[in-house]
N, C-alpha and C positions, 0 to 999 in steps of 0.2 A: 202745835208745830214744833215746839222745843223737843218734845218726846220723839217725834218722827225724825228730826235731824240727828238726835243722839243715837237712835236706832240705826239709822243709815250709816253714820260714822263708825259705829261699833262693828257693823256688818262688814264694811269695807276694810277696816283694820284687821279683822280676823281673816278675811279673804286674802289679804296681803301676806299675813303670817304664814298661811297655808302654802301659798305659792312660793314664797321665799325659802321655805323649809325644804322644798323639793330640789334635788340636784339635777334631775333630768326629767324628760317627759314621761318616761316609764313609771316614775314614782307617783304620778297622779292618775295612773290607770289608763293611760293612752298609749297605744302602740303606733309607731310611725308606719304608714302603709308602705308596702314593697314598691320599689320603682317599677314603672311600666317599661318593659323591654320588648321591642319588635324582634322576636327571635328569628323570624323568616328573613328579615333584613340582615341580622347578624350572621346567619348561615351563608347568605349570599356574599357578604363581605369577606368571610373566611375562604370562600371559593374564588375570590378575585385575586388579581396579581398585586401583591403587596408584601412588605417585609414582615415576616412572622415573628410572634412572640413565643419563645420556647422555654421550657424549664424541666429540670429533673425534679421529680416529686418524691419525697421520702416520708415515711411514717404513715402511709395511707391505710386507713381502716374502713373507708367508705362512709365516714361521718358518724361513727358510733360513739365517739367521745363527746364531751360537752362543748368542745371548741370546734369551730369550722375549719381549723387548720388541717384536719385530717381528711377533709372532703374535697374531691375534685370540683364539685358544684360550687364551692365557695371561692374558686379562682375567679379573677376578673373575667367578665364576659369575653373580652377581646383576646384572651390568651388562645393561641392557635393550636399549640401542640405541647403535650407533656409526655415525659417518659418516666415510667415508674421505676424508682431506684430501690433495690432491696428485694424483699420477699414479694415475688410477683408470679409465682407458678401455681399457687393454691389460693383461690379467691373465695371469700365468704359471700353469702347472698347479698349482704350490704354493699360489698365492693362491686359486685356485678351490677347491682342496680345503680350505684353512683356512677360507674363508668358508662353504662347505657344512657343514663340521663344526660350526662355532660356531652356525650357524642350526638344524641338525637335532638336534644333541646338547643344546645349552644353550638353544635358543630365542631367541638373541640376533638382533635385527634389524640388518642391515647396509645402510647407504645410501651412495650416491655424492654427494659434495658438489660442486656446480658454482656458478660465479658466475651471477648474473642475466645471461643471454647477449646477444650480438648475433646477428643471423640467421646460422644455420649453424654457430655455434661448437661444437666438440667432435666433430661427426659428419660434416662435409663431406668427401667423399672427397679424398684427397691429389691435388693438381694441379688441382682444380676451383675455379673462381671461385664463392665463396659466393652472391653476389647472383644470378648467372646460374643456378646449380644449383637454388636454392630459388625461382626466378622472382620475385625481388623487383623492385618498381617504385618509384622514388623519389617519385613524385608521385600515384600512384593508390592511395588508402588501401584500397579494396576488394580490390585485388590484394595489397596488403601483408598484409591479414588472411588471405587464402588462403595466402600464403607462410608466414606465422607458424604457421598451423594444420598445414600439411604438415610443417613443421620440428618442431613440438611433438610430433606423433604419432610421428615417426621417433625423436626424442630419448627419449621414454618407452620405446619398444620396444627401443631400443639398450641402455639400462641394465638393463631387465628381462631381456633375453636374456643379459646378462653374469652374471646370477644375483643381482643386488641386490634388496633388499626395497623399494627406492624411491629417491627423490631428495630431497636437501636443497639448497635454492636459497639461496645467500648473496646477499642483496639489497643488493649494493654496486656501485660504479661499474664500467663496462666501457668501454674506450677504442677498440676496433676495430669497424669495420663499423657498420651501423644498430643502435645499442645500445638495449636495452629498458629499462634501469634508469631509474627516475624518470619514465617515459613511460607513463602509464596506458593510453593508446590502444594500446600494444603489449603491455603486461603483461597486460591483461585477456583478450584472445583467447588469449594464450600459456597462462595458467593455466586458462582455460575448457577448452581442448583437452587439456592435461595431465590435467585433472580427470576425463576420460573413462577414463583408464588407471591413474591413481594417486589416492590420497586418498579421503576419506569418500564422495564422490558416485559414485566408480567401482565401489564394492562389490567391489573386486578384492583387498582386504587388502594392497595395496601402499601405501606411505606417501609423503606429500608434505609437506615442511616448508619454512618460510621462516625464515631467520635473518638477522642483520645489522639493517638498518633495516626494522622490522616494518610500517610504514605508508606509507613513501615509495613512491609510484606504485602502491600496493596498494589498489584500490577496496574499499570496505567490503563489497561483495557477494561478494568473493573468499573471505571467511571460510569458507564452507561447503566449499570445495575443499581446505582445509589441515588436516592432522592436528595439527601442532604449530607454534607460533610460538616460536622459540628466540632469546632475548635475549642479546646479548653484553654482559652487565652487568658489565664488567670493572672491577677495582680498587675495588669497593665496600667501604666501611668501616663501614657501618651498615645496618640494616633500611630506613631512610628512603631511602637512595640506591638501593635496589632497587625502590622504589615511585614516587618522584617524579622529574621531570626528563624530558628528551628521550629517547624510545625506551624508557622504563621501563613498568612494569605499568599505571600509571594512564593513560598516553598510549595504550597498546594497548587497554585496556578502554574508554576513551572513544571511540576510533575505531570499534570494532566493537560498540558498546553495543546496537544494535538487534537483535543476534543472540542476546541472552540476558543474564541477570543476571550479576553478577560471579562468582558461584559456578561458573557454566557456562563463562564465559570463562577463568577461572583454570585449568581442567582442560586447556586447550590451551597453556598458557604454561610454558616451561622457562627457568630462569635459569642462566647459565653464567659461569665465571671463566676467566681466561687463565692456564693452568698452564705455558705456555712461560716466563712471567716468574717464576712462584712455585714452580717445581719444588723439592720437598724441604721447603718451608717451610709448606705448607698455606695460603698466602695471607696477606694483611695482617691486622692485628688488626681484628676486626669486633665491633661492638656490637649485640646482639640487642634485640628489642623489650622484653625484661624487664630490660635493662641488663647482661646477662652479656657478658664478653669472651671471644671464641672466635677460632679461625683462620678466615680468610675462606671457605674452601670448606665448612666446617661451618656457617658463617653462611648461605650460599646454600642449603644443604640443609635447614636448620632453619627458614628464613624461609617464611612463607605470607602472601599478601596478605589485606587486610581485605575481607570479603564485603559483602553488602547491608546487614547489620546493623552499626551503628557499633561498632567495637572488637572485633568477632568475626572471627577468622581463618578462611579457607577453604582447603582443600588446592589446591596448584598441580599442574601436570602433572609437574614433576620438576626436576632440577638436573643440571648437567654441567660438563665441563672442555674447554677448547681444548688439544689435545695431551694427551689422557688418558694416553697411553703414557709420558709423562715421570714419572708416579708409579710406574712399574715399579721404579725404582732408588732409591726413598726409603729413607733410612737406618733408618727405624723398621720397615721391612718392605716386601715387595713389594706395591704398590698399597695402602699403609697408609691414605692420605687418601681414596682412592676408597671403601674399605671403611667408613671413618668416615662418609662422606656417605650411603652405602646404609643403614647402621644408624640414622642420624639421621632419614632420611625414612621408613624402614619398620622400626621396632624389632621384633625377634623377639617372638613371642607371649608367651614366658615373661618378657620384659622389660617394664618399665613405661615408657611414653613420658615423656621428660623435659619 
């Protein structure tokens, strides 16, 4: 009996040493099973009426690097829509597969972000002169419109053929060629033609968004062609800075007021924070309408504009981040702050909204 007890104690001691020397479950040859996701339910959720989680995604390579930070499939399941920032006109096989997987499995929409262009940008064949190729004429406006519409159609077809769900136009300055930015006479025929292939009027289920300056050069009649107006409401520290001032909700709502009441206009409005600056911190300190202090990205997610009735909030279209992929490496957990934003905008049914 003494020998057996000694054997047992020794065995237990050695077993304890082995387990205590392991820093995680992977070190003992065990892999945590993947979580079980009802992807059909996820896709139905994304097709439902809710505030969407959006992000501009940079450094995308389709997941060829060692880290999931470069893969769209590594994004949280409930991210609704991403726009590829940067090189997005030539896709590798890995990128094509990654995009198709996230679209078909998770129901995530993937857009290509472009600047408000000059004639021919992004798709003029190499070696061709853009003005000559698209038949631009410096002084003949009717011919300019023909040129713009020819280019717009080709641009829409180009990105659709690459597999994207649509285009996000960053409405900011362009310095080369006959630039459209700020010139309503160019932007109007450009958006009207794009609207035949993308956006609500096309009935194609392809998406057309405007970000950056939401009203500069954008005729109020262009509202019907746009799915979402995405505000770069960067560095906001309170609810009031999301509402008032240049390029904020009240300016947007005033510009497009004839197209609906504030409740309707809010549905197309997405507010975003610059996560390139705030990666890991969750943004600056933010004061909510109720006086609560939260991190900025949670403030964006929880904020809703005032509707037609004084003092009564109305749901917005959603919230998002510039460089959403920077949250992949958050010390609190992978995509910690993105998940906080999703839960804030759309609490689970068993949870009570805050």
